[in-house]
N, C-alpha and C positions, 0 to 999 in steps of 0.2 A: 363544092367549087369555091364557095365564100371562104370556108376554113382554109383551103389551100392558099388562097390569095393573101389572107391575113398572116399565115404562116410565112409566106414569101417576104411580105413586107416587114415582118419582125426580124427576119434573118438579115435583111439589108439595112435595118435601121442603124445598128451598130456601126456597121461599115461606113455608111454614108455620114453618120455624126463624127466618126473618126477622121474621115477625109475632110470634112468641113473644118474641124479644129485645126488639123495639120495645115490645111490650106492657108488659114489665117497667119500662123506663125511663119510658114515659108514665104508668104507674101511680105511680111514684115523684114525677114532676112534678105529677100531679093531687093526690096526698095531701099534698104539700108546701104547696099553697094553704091547707089547713085545719089541718094538723098537722105538726110536726117534734119528734123526742124532745127536742131542746134548742134553746134560742135560738141562732141561727147566729153571733151576735156576742157571746155571753156568754164571757168569758174567766176563766180559773182558774189561778193560778200553781201550785196544788197539784196540778193535773191535767195538767200539760204533757208531750207526748210520751208519752202512755200507749198501749200496744199494744192491738190489738183485743180486746174482751172482751164479755160479756153486757151490761155497762153502756154501753160505747161500741163498737158493732158494727165500726167501722172505725178505732177508736183516736181519739186527739186530736192536735192540731197543737202547734206550739211556743208558742202562746198559750192552750193548754188549751181550745180550741173542738172541738166534737164534729164529726168529719170526715164522718160519715154524714149527719148533718143539713145540713151544707153542700153535700154531693153532691146531696141531695134538692132543694134550693132551686137548686142550679146547673143541675140538668137542666132546670128550668123556663126559666131565662134562656136556655141554650144552644139548647133545642128552639124557643123562641120566635123567636130570631134566625135559626135555620135555616129555619124555616117561612116567615117573612115574606120572607127572601132568596129562596127558591125560588119563592114565590108570585109576587113582583113580577117576578123575572127570567124565569120561564117565561112570564108573560103577555106582557111585551114582546118576548121573544126569539122566542116562537111567532108573534106578530103581524108581526114583521118578517120571519121565515122565510117565512110564508104569502104576504105581499105580494111579497117579493123573488122567490120561486119561481114564482108564478103570473104576474106581470107580466113578469118577464124584462127582457132589454134593458139599457139604460143604468142604470135603476133598481137591477136586480139586481147589476150590476158595482160600483156605488158602495156599496151596502150590504155586499156581500161583502168589498170592499177595506177598508172601515172594520172590519169583523169581523176580518179578517186582521191588520190593524194592531193591534187590541186584543190578540189572541192571540199576536202575535209576542213580547210581553213576558211573562215568568213571571207568573202570576196573583197570587201572594202579593206579588211586588214591586209590582204595579199597585195592590193593595189597600193595602199599606204606604205608598206615595206619597200615595194619596188621603186616607187617615186622618191622616197626618202634616201635610198641607197644610191640611185642614179642621179637625179637632179630633178628641180622643178622645171615644168615647161609643158607646152602643148603636146609636143611629140612624146615626151616621156610618159605623159598620162595616157596617151593612146595606146602606147606599148603595155602599160600596166592594165588598162582595161581590157585589151586583146587577150592577155594571159587569163584575165578573170572570166572572160566570155567564151572561149574556145571550147572548154568542157561541155557546156550546154549544147552547142551545135554538134559536137562529136556524138553525144548520146542521142540526139534527134535522128541524125543521118544513120547511125549504127542501127537503131530500132527499125528505121524504115528498110534497110538492106536485109535484115533478118526476116522481115515480113515477106519480102519478094524473092529472095535468092534461090528458093526451092520451089517457086511457083511453076506453073505449067509452061508459060511463055518463055521463061528462062531456060528450062530444060530443053524446049524445042530449039532456041538458038544455040545451045551448047551441043546438042546433037548433030546440027549442021556446021559444026566447026567454028563458030564465032569466038573470037579471042575474049579473054577475061576482061581486058580493058573495054572492049565494045560492049559486052554485056552489062558491064557496071555503069559506064558513062552514057551510052546511047540507049539502053533499053530499061535499066533499073532507076538511074538518076531522074529522067522526066517524070516518073511516078511519084517521086518524092517531092516535086516542085511546090505543090500546094503547102505540104507540111513545113518545108524549110522556109518558104516565103512568109507564112504566118509567124513563124519563129523569129524571122529577121525583123518583122515589123514590130512585135513585141519586144525584141531585143533592143531596138531603138529607144524605146521608152525607158528601159532599164539602163541603158547606156547614158541617156540624158540624166536620169536620177543619180547614177554613180558619179558622173562628172560633176553635177551640181554639189553633191555632197563633198566630193574631194575639194573642189574650189571653195566651198564654204569653210573647210578646215584649213585652207590656205596652202593646199598641195597641188592644186589644179593649174588652170590657166592663170598666169600671174598679171597684175596690172602692168601697163595701162589698158590692157585688154578688158572690157567690162563683161566678164563672165557672170552668169546669173547667180552661180553659187557664191562668188566672191561678193556680189551686190547684196545678196541676202545676209551674208555675214556682216557687212557694213551696216545695213538696216538694223540689225539687232542692237547696235549702240545707240540708236536713236528712236527705238520703237515707241516709247511713250511721248516723245516730242513731236515726231513726224511718222506716224504708223503707216501712212499711205506708201512709204518707200517699200517696208516689208510686205505690205498687202499686194501691191502691184507686181513685185518681183515674184513673190510666192504664187500669185494667180497665173502668170504666164508659164511658170514651171508646171503648175497643176494641169492647165488646160493642154500643154504640149504632151506630157505623160498620158494624160487621159485620152488624147487623140490617138496616139499610137496604139494604146491598149484597146480601145474600142475598134480601131481598124484591124488589128491583129485577131481579136476574138471574132469580129465579123467574118473575116477570111476563114477562120477555123471552122465556124458553124456552117458556112455556105459550102466549103469544100469537103466536109467530113463525110 
């Protein structure tokens, strides 16, 4: 009985840790809508490159702007981009995977070959090409990241459908005349809920990393919006003079990605 209790505690540890880290960042994003310690665009020559203190919790940058305030607002932009990206890509990716796996045949072959073609290129490279061709901006990067993430959700959903479409309960409903749409969306899809949800949570961490990487290269969310990736790129120029800028920005990116990874892995272990 003790072993069972310890095993249950271990299963929930990652999930609880992930939720805790995500909650911290989500709280910063929520509070930033109503309040920040300083104006994120207010510059002060007298307060340039100040180290962390009670007045400026994460210090100031080379323009004298409060880093902590900018990180708070940046969390809002980064999380919004990640959530929209994963919401759109999971919807279309899951739909494609369900149809592909259930119908099979030529349609399955065509969809999966397109997915293979997209995934044959490095994801960041694909996103870079799309953003460069279209234009820089928040909505462009969401489109680019969606194209990058749809194949992974398509594969997850297709794998789940292949697992269930010939099962006994599906044959039962098929025998009694249930339509293909009802079988697929009412009876099969709910059984994939845990698998898809854990993929969504882990996808959020990947989306944040991808958005930060794009912004770091100057192809993501553009100033004056304080994106974490853009801030990290700025911090690189002053890393020896004011290392706290890079450390604080990198730290919040790491704990956010770690939070979603822990939560996703925790869900997968609990529901498997």
